[in-house]
C-alpha positions in Angstrom: 0.0 0.0 0.0 1.4 3.4 -1.0 2.0 6.3 1.4 1.9 9.8 0.1 2.6 13.2 1.4 1.8 16.4 -0.5 2.6 20.0 0.6 2.2 23.3 -1.0 5.0 25.8 -0.4 4.9 29.6 -0.9 8.0 31.8 -0.5 9.9 28.9 1.0 7.3 28.2 3.7 4.8 25.3 3.9 1.3 26.6 3.6 -0.9 23.5 3.7 -1.0 19.8 3.3 -3.2 18.3 0.7 -4.4 14.8 -0.4 -2.9 13.3 -3.5 -6.3 13.4 -5.3 -6.5 17.2 -4.7 -2.9 17.9 -5.8 -2.4 20.1 -8.9 0.2 22.5 -10.2 -0.1 25.7 -8.1 -1.2 28.9 -9.9 0.6 31.5 -7.7 4.0 32.7 -8.9 5.8 31.9 -5.7 4.1 28.6 -5.0 5.2 25.0 -5.8 4.1 21.6 -4.6 6.2 18.8 -3.2 4.7 15.3 -3.5 6.3 12.3 -1.9 5.1 8.7 -2.5 6.4 5.5 -0.9 5.8 2.4 -3.0 3.2 4.1 -5.4 0.6 2.0 -7.2 -0.5 2.2 -10.8 -3.6 4.2 -9.6 -1.3 6.8 -8.0 0.7 7.2 -11.2 -2.5 7.5 -13.2 -3.6 10.4 -10.9 -0.2 12.1 -11.2 0.0 11.7 -15.0 -3.4 13.2 -15.4 -2.9 16.1 -13.1 0.7 17.0 -13.9 0.9 15.9 -17.6 3.8 13.5 -16.9 5.4 11.8 -19.9 4.5 8.2 -20.5 8.1 7.0 -20.7 9.0 8.7 -17.5 6.0 7.1 -15.7 6.9 3.7 -17.1 10.5 4.1 -15.8 9.3 5.3 -12.4 7.1 2.2 -12.0 10.0 0.0 -12.6 12.3 -1.0 -9.7 15.4 -1.9 -11.6 16.4 1.3 -13.3 20.0 2.7 -13.5 20.6 6.3 -12.4 19.8 8.6 -15.3 18.4 12.0 -16.3 15.8 12.5 -19.1 14.4 15.8 -20.5 10.7 16.1 -21.5 9.9 19.6 -22.7 9.8 21.8 -19.6 10.1 18.8 -17.2 13.1 16.6 -16.2 13.0 13.1 -14.9 15.7 11.6 -12.7 16.3 8.1 -11.3 18.7 8.0 -8.4 19.6 5.1 -6.1 20.1 4.8 -2.4 22.3 2.1 -0.9 22.2 0.2 2.4 24.6 -2.5 3.5 23.1 -5.8 4.8 25.2 -8.9 5.5 28.1 -7.6 3.3 25.6 -7.1 0.4 24.6 -3.6 -0.8 20.8 -3.3 -1.2 19.7 -0.6 -3.6 16.5 1.2 -3.7 15.1 3.3 -6.6 14.0 6.9 -6.3 12.3 8.7 -9.2 12.0 12.4 -9.4 9.7 14.4 -11.7 10.7 18.1 -11.6 9.3 21.3 -13.1 9.3 24.9 -12.0 6.0 24.3 -10.2 6.3 20.9 -8.6 8.7 18.1 -7.5 7.2 14.6 -7.4 9.3 11.9 -5.6 8.4 8.3 -5.8 10.3 5.7 -3.8 10.6 2.0 -3.9 12.3 0.1 -1.1 13.9 1.1 2.2 15.1 4.7 2.9 16.3 4.9 6.5 16.2 8.3 8.1 14.6 9.8 5.0 11.6 11.2 6.8 13.7 12.6 9.6 15.8 14.3 7.0 12.8 15.8 5.3 11.5 17.0 8.7 14.9 18.7 9.4 14.8 20.2 5.9 11.3 21.6 6.5 12.4 23.1 9.8 15.6 24.5 8.3 16.3 27.8 6.6 13.6 28.8 4.1 16.2 29.5 1.5 16.5 25.7 0.9 12.8 25.6 0.0 12.7 28.5 -2.5 11.8 26.1 -5.3 11.6 22.5 -6.5 15.2 22.6 -7.7 16.4 23.4 -4.1 14.5 20.4 -2.9 16.1 18.2 -5.6 19.5 19.3 -4.4 18.7 18.5 -0.8 17.3 15.0 -1.6 20.4 14.2 -3.8 22.7 15.5 -1.1 20.9 13.1 1.4 21.2 10.1 -0.9 24.9 10.7 -1.8 25.9 11.3 1.9 24.2 8.0 2.8 26.7 6.2 0.6 29.6 7.1 3.0 28.6 4.8 5.9 28.3 1.9 3.4 31.8 2.5 2.2 33.2 2.9 5.7 31.6 -0.4 6.9 32.9 -2.2 3.9 36.4 -0.8 4.4 36.3 -1.7 8.1 35.4 -5.3 7.2 38.2 -5.6 4.6 40.8 -4.1 7.0 39.7 -6.6 9.7 40.1 -9.5 7.3 43.5 -8.1 6.3 44.6 -8.2 9.9 43.4 -11.7 10.3 45.3 -12.7 7.1 48.5 -11.4 8.7 48.0 -13.6 11.7 46.9 -16.9 10.1 45.7 -18.5 6.9 42.3 -17.2 5.7 39.6 -19.8 5.9 37.4 -20.7 2.9 34.5 -18.6 4.4 36.8 -15.6 4.8 38.0 -15.8 1.2 34.4 -16.2 0.0 33.5 -13.1 2.0 36.3 -11.0 0.5 35.2 -12.0 -3.0 31.6 -11.1 -2.2 32.7 -7.7 -0.9 34.8 -7.1 -4.0 31.9 -7.9 -6.2 29.7 -5.5 -4.3 32.3 -2.8 -4.4 32.6 -3.1 -8.2 28.9 -2.9 -8.7 28.8 0.1 -6.3 31.5 1.8 -8.4 29.3 1.5 -11.4 26.3 3.0 -9.6 28.5 5.9 -8.4 29.7 6.4 -12.0 26.1 6.8 -13.2 25.2 9.1 -10.2 28.3 11.2 -11.1 27.1 11.4 -14.7 23.6 12.5 -13.7 24.8 15.1 -11.2 27.3 16.4 -13.8 24.5 17.0 -16.3 22.6 19.0 -13.8 25.7 21.1 -13.1 27.1 21.6 -16.6 24.1 21.5 -19.0 21.3 24.0 -19.4 18.6 22.0 -17.8 15.1 23.3 -17.5 13.7 23.8 -14.0 17.2 24.1 -12.4 18.1 27.7 -11.7 21.7 29.0 -12.0 21.6 29.9 -8.3 21.1 26.2 -7.4 23.9 24.8 -9.5 26.7 25.7 -7.0 24.8 23.5 -4.4 24.5 20.7 -6.9 28.2 21.1 -7.8 28.9 20.5 -4.1 26.9 17.2 -4.4 29.0 16.3 -7.4 32.2 16.8 -5.4 30.8 14.4 -2.8 30.1 11.8 -5.5 33.6 12.2 -7.0 35.2 11.8 -3.6 33.2 8.6 -3.0 34.2 7.3 -6.4 37.8 7.7 -5.3 37.0 5.9 -2.0 35.4 2.9 -3.6 38.4 2.7 -6.1 40.7 2.7 -3.1 38.6 0.0 -1.4 38.9 -2.2 -4.5 42.6 -1.7 -4.5 42.8 -2.6 -0.9 40.9 -5.8 -1.6 43.3 -6.6 -4.5 46.3 -6.0 -2.1 44.7 -8.4 0.4 44.5 -11.1 -2.2 48.1 -10.5 -3.3 49.4 -10.4 0.2 47.5 -13.5 1.2 48.9 -15.4 -1.8 52.5 -14.2 -1.0 52.1 -15.0 2.7 50.8 -18.5 1.9 53.7 -19.1 -0.5 56.1 -17.9 2.1 54.6 -20.1 4.8 54.7 -23.1 2.4 58.3 -22.2 1.6 59.1 -22.3 5.3 57.5 -25.6 5.8 59.2 -27.0 2.7 62.6 -25.9 3.9 62.0 -27.4 7.3 61.0 -30.7 5.8 64.0 -30.6 3.5 66.4 -29.8 6.4 65.1 -32.6 8.6 65.1 -35.0 5.6 68.8 -34.0 5.0 69.7 -34.6 8.7 67.9 -38.0 8.8 69.4 -39.1 5.5 72.9 -39.3 7.1 72.1 -42.0 9.7 69.8 -43.7 7.2 72.6 -43.9 4.6 75.2 -45.1 7.1 72.9 -47.6 8.6 71.9 -48.8 5.2 75.5 -49.4 4.2 76.4 -51.3 7.3 73.2 -53.2 7.2 74.1 -55.0 3.9 75.9 -57.8 5.7 78.7 -58.5 3.2 81.5 -60.8 4.4 84.5 -58.7 3.6 83.6 -55.5 5.4 86.5 -55.0 7.8 84.8 -52.2 9.7 82.2 -54.6 11.0 84.8 -56.7 12.8 86.4 -53.9 14.9 85.5 -53.8 18.6 84.8 -50.1 18.7 83.1 -49.9 15.2 79.6 -49.6 16.6 80.4 -46.7 18.8 82.5 -44.9 16.2 79.7 -45.1 13.7 77.2 -43.7 16.3 79.6 -40.9 17.1 80.0 -40.1 13.4 76.3 -40.2 12.8 75.6 -37.9 15.8 78.4 -35.5 14.8 77.3 -35.1 11.2 73.6 -34.7 12.3 74.5 -32.0 14.9 76.7 -30.1 12.3 73.9 -30.3 9.8 71.4 -29.1 12.4 73.4 -26.0 13.3 74.1 -25.3 9.7 70.4 -25.4 8.7 69.7 -23.3 11.8 72.2 -20.7 10.8 70.7 -20.3 7.3 67.2 -20.1 8.7 65.8 -23.4 7.5 65.1 -24.6 11.0 
């Protein structure tokens, strides 16, 4: 079931709340309407399309829940799709937000979960009236909220990766930990693509002559663009950290295997000496004069022990033991 909120603003101040069925473009010069719908139905879109003359293609895109961030122009209206992101169990869950914007109204339709969105709208409504001078100011504020919500997602992912990196330095990574790193890497790459699209949309609002977006608002949207670009750098750094974890894990595993191999080789070399000597004297040939000496047994033991001790200290010195 959809939830809708509709307010009329005049000179930056809210004048009244109206039902969706009664919403229509305001006639006064300094008025505009802000409509917000959570999980709108087809009936809701039918009402909006009839009253605000929304383009069919824009309505069709707004009804879909799998759109990429984009900006489309329809005469004196613009249509935007932006995405929010929330991290749940190492997976980023995206929610679509569609915005219809003209000089007289801003219509926001949302699908999915938007934590703290209503609190933010309340703070915006109680803030300076300069941020409610027109629909384009509201658009800037909403985009700023969405982009800023990306930062905690990146920070949580980075903390997880750094924690796994620390565990990797202390011991071998388990299969579950390696699978988790691969999952985070995949999510980071997908997030990088979303940020790229969001950067493209925001850049168009800043650099192009877009209807409904006043020149006075563009510096604010430019600030949002800076946030997007910084987060693109952050997610790129996160992907590089994940790559370095894989590389370091491989090198450490090879190093640990090398240490084990050298130890086994050193002990095999030490044990080969008494094995070889015992093998020679265990052949029981008749004309082996050494086997008939009274002290031969003790001499052989002393020779075995001496060579083994020398080999042990030699391997110890070169770091094999």
